[in-house]
VMD Tcl script that draws the C-alpha trace (Angstrom):
set ca {
  {14.74 -16.46 -29.88}
  {12.16 -14.43 -27.95}
  {12.08 -10.74 -28.68}
  {13.29 -8.36 -26.00}
  {10.48 -6.75 -24.03}
  {10.03 -3.04 -24.86}
  {11.76 -0.77 -22.39}
  {10.28 2.47 -21.09}
  {12.04 5.32 -19.36}
  {10.29 5.71 -16.03}
  {10.73 8.97 -14.17}
  {9.92 10.05 -10.64}
  {10.13 13.69 -9.74}
  {10.85 15.15 -6.34}
  {7.67 16.15 -4.53}
  {6.96 19.74 -3.53}
  {4.00 19.76 -5.91}
  {0.69 20.71 -4.35}
  {-0.24 20.93 -0.71}
  {0.91 23.58 1.74}
  {4.61 24.33 1.91}
  {6.07 23.92 5.36}
  {9.57 24.21 6.69}
  {9.82 20.55 7.62}
  {12.33 18.68 5.42}
  {11.57 15.03 4.69}
  {13.26 12.25 2.79}
  {11.75 9.18 1.14}
  {13.32 6.05 -0.31}
  {11.70 4.81 -3.52}
  {11.55 1.16 -4.60}
  {10.27 -0.81 -7.56}
  {8.58 -3.74 -5.80}
  {6.90 -5.33 -8.83}
  {8.95 -8.51 -8.50}
  {12.11 -8.40 -6.45}
  {12.56 -5.22 -4.45}
  {14.78 -2.80 -6.35}
  {16.09 0.39 -4.80}
  {15.68 3.37 -7.14}
  {17.04 6.06 -4.83}
  {16.19 8.54 -2.09}
  {14.75 12.02 -2.60}
  {15.01 14.89 -0.14}
  {13.06 18.11 -0.11}
  {12.15 21.05 2.09}
  {9.63 23.88 1.79}
  {11.37 25.16 -1.34}
  {11.27 21.82 -3.13}
  {13.72 20.92 -5.86}
  {14.02 19.43 -9.32}
  {15.66 16.11 -8.44}
  {14.54 13.02 -10.34}
  {14.95 9.28 -10.09}
  {15.12 7.50 -13.42}
  {14.84 3.82 -14.24}
  {14.40 1.83 -17.45}
  {11.76 -0.84 -16.89}
  {9.84 -3.34 -19.04}
  {6.48 -2.17 -20.32}
  {3.46 -3.29 -18.35}
  {2.21 -3.03 -14.77}
  {4.76 -1.73 -12.24}
  {4.40 -1.32 -8.50}
  {6.22 1.39 -6.56}
  {6.75 1.77 -2.83}
  {8.03 4.76 -0.89}
  {9.09 4.80 2.74}
  {10.21 7.70 4.91}
  {13.86 7.63 5.90}
  {15.40 8.53 9.24}
  {17.81 11.39 9.70}
  {20.81 9.04 9.83}
  {19.62 6.69 7.08}
  {19.93 6.85 3.34}
  {17.63 3.88 2.83}
  {14.53 3.75 4.99}
  {15.08 2.19 8.40}
  {12.72 -0.52 9.63}
  {9.94 0.01 10.38}
  {9.36 3.32 8.59}
  {6.86 5.82 9.92}
  {5.04 6.14 6.60}
  {4.68 3.94 3.52}
  {2.83 4.50 0.25}
  {2.36 2.49 -2.95}
  {1.35 3.16 -6.54}
  {0.40 0.77 -9.34}
  {1.29 2.16 -12.76}
  {0.70 0.70 -16.22}
  {3.82 1.69 -18.15}
  {3.27 1.94 -21.89}
  {5.81 0.58 -24.35}
  {8.39 3.08 -25.58}
  {6.82 5.99 -23.72}
  {7.72 7.97 -20.63}
  {5.70 7.59 -17.44}
  {5.86 10.41 -14.92}
  {5.22 10.12 -11.20}
  {5.43 12.78 -8.52}
  {5.54 12.63 -4.77}
  {3.24 15.26 -3.30}
  {3.05 16.11 0.40}
  {-0.53 15.85 1.57}
  {-2.60 15.56 4.73}
  {-2.15 16.94 8.23}
  {1.36 15.46 8.63}
  {2.40 16.50 5.10}
  {3.66 13.00 4.29}
  {4.62 12.31 0.67}
  {2.23 10.30 -1.51}
  {2.64 8.97 -5.05}
  {0.66 10.41 -7.94}
  {0.92 9.63 -11.62}
  {1.20 12.65 -13.90}
  {-0.95 12.93 -17.01}
  {0.88 15.13 -19.52}
  {0.79 15.02 -23.32}
  {3.87 14.14 -25.35}
  {3.67 17.59 -26.95}
  {3.76 19.33 -23.58}
  {6.50 17.07 -22.20}
  {8.68 17.58 -25.29}
  {8.14 21.35 -25.19}
  {9.09 21.54 -21.51}
  {12.13 19.29 -21.96}
  {13.47 21.52 -24.75}
  {13.38 24.75 -22.70}
  {16.95 25.77 -21.89}
  {18.84 28.73 -20.45}
  {19.23 30.16 -16.99}
  {16.49 29.73 -14.41}
  {15.20 33.24 -15.17}
  {15.24 32.56 -18.91}
  {13.46 29.22 -18.52}
  {10.73 30.80 -16.39}
  {10.20 33.49 -19.01}
  {10.10 30.91 -21.83}
  {7.62 28.76 -19.89}
  {5.39 31.80 -19.37}
  {5.52 32.47 -23.12}
  {4.72 28.82 -23.91}
  {1.78 28.81 -21.48}
  {0.42 32.02 -23.00}
  {0.73 30.62 -26.52}
  {-1.05 27.41 -25.49}
  {-3.70 29.38 -23.55}
  {-2.73 27.66 -20.29}
  {-3.94 29.47 -17.17}
  {-0.93 31.42 -15.77}
  {-2.07 30.44 -12.25}
  {-1.37 26.73 -12.85}
  {1.85 26.86 -10.86}
  {2.15 23.06 -10.62}
  {2.41 22.83 -14.40}
  {5.03 25.57 -14.41}
  {7.03 23.82 -11.68}
  {6.82 20.44 -13.43}
  {7.83 22.04 -16.72}
  {10.81 23.64 -15.00}
  {11.84 20.23 -13.68}
  {11.62 18.60 -17.10}
  {13.82 21.31 -18.57}
  {16.51 20.88 -15.93}
  {16.40 17.29 -14.69}
  {18.87 16.52 -11.91}
  {19.04 12.72 -12.00}
  {19.89 11.22 -8.62}
  {21.69 7.87 -8.46}
  {22.17 5.69 -5.37}
  {25.50 6.10 -3.59}
  {27.69 3.23 -2.46}
  {26.55 3.90 1.12}
  {22.91 3.72 0.08}
  {23.39 0.46 -1.82}
  {25.12 -1.07 1.21}
  {22.19 -0.08 3.43}
  {19.74 -1.46 0.87}
  {21.55 -4.80 0.68}
  {21.46 -5.04 4.47}
  {17.72 -4.23 4.62}
  {16.46 -6.00 1.49}
  {14.79 -8.81 3.44}
  {13.01 -6.39 5.76}
  {11.86 -4.31 2.78}
  {10.42 -7.39 1.05}
  {8.55 -8.24 4.25}
  {7.33 -4.64 4.50}
  {5.95 -4.81 0.95}
  {4.20 -8.12 1.59}
  {2.67 -6.93 4.88}
  {1.61 -3.42 3.88}
  {0.50 -3.66 0.24}
  {-2.64 -5.76 0.78}
  {-3.89 -3.37 3.48}
  {-3.06 -0.34 1.37}
  {-4.90 -1.82 -1.63}
  {-7.96 -2.63 0.44}
  {-8.19 0.84 1.97}
  {-6.87 3.07 -0.79}
  {-9.34 4.92 -2.94}
  {-8.75 5.03 -6.67}
  {-6.00 7.59 -7.01}
  {-6.55 9.83 -9.99}
  {-3.56 11.32 -11.84}
  {-2.29 14.52 -10.29}
  {-3.95 17.56 -11.87}
  {-1.15 19.76 -13.19}
  {-3.73 22.18 -14.54}
  {-5.22 23.11 -11.17}
  {-5.52 26.88 -10.95}
  {-4.24 28.70 -7.89}
  {-5.96 31.94 -8.84}
  {-6.34 34.14 -5.73}
  {-9.90 34.61 -4.44}
  {-11.64 37.72 -5.74}
  {-11.90 40.77 -3.46}
  {-15.27 42.06 -2.29}
  {-16.45 45.60 -2.88}
  {-15.15 46.51 0.59}
  {-11.69 45.33 -0.32}
  {-11.98 42.15 1.76}
  {-11.16 38.69 0.52}
  {-14.21 36.60 -0.37}
  {-14.30 33.35 1.59}
  {-13.88 30.22 -0.52}
  {-15.36 28.01 2.20}
  {-12.15 25.96 2.39}
}
mol new
graphics top color blue
foreach p $ca { graphics top sphere $p radius 0.5 }
foreach p [lrange $ca 0 end-1] q [lrange $ca 1 end] { graphics top cylinder $p $q radius 0.2 }
display resetview
């Protein structure tokens, strides 16, 4: 009897990490397209973001994800979508892999990024409980104790999400739309992935430790230009 393949909990967090915040809500359907196309769910966010997650247990090894923007009247992305992105992730056995969708570029479309976070940090964030105000205070204390720059707001936001995961599951309506569009989604994967792979630069893990420290003021009380 062959042994069962190790299973890993695979998490995707709602975007709203990094990039400028704009009052332009978007939604994206997320699929595991490693073999057959599997619908994981749809995430929505606006300028204030959210802490919604998609969660799936998958075999260890290489996995391929695809996201596609949805229309206003669709739960699962209509065909053809206006924007598609992919991510190849090597999921380790019996470990959690974290992925975020971050809105980038002029159009502020969502893109996949893997998150590099230590088990110690992930466990610490997951164990923080209480009200939102209490969790924020506890995260600040944890960051101070670990000598983490208080201006790393992406880490704080991700830590907040781990401590209060809102797991989204596909609705019956969404699954019906997915069943109807499965063939078109498989064709979309086959047509778009090769071009994406050829053009995409190596995507480094998202830097949760980026500091958003305000620019220093000059002696005249003016902000010093950063050149950005």
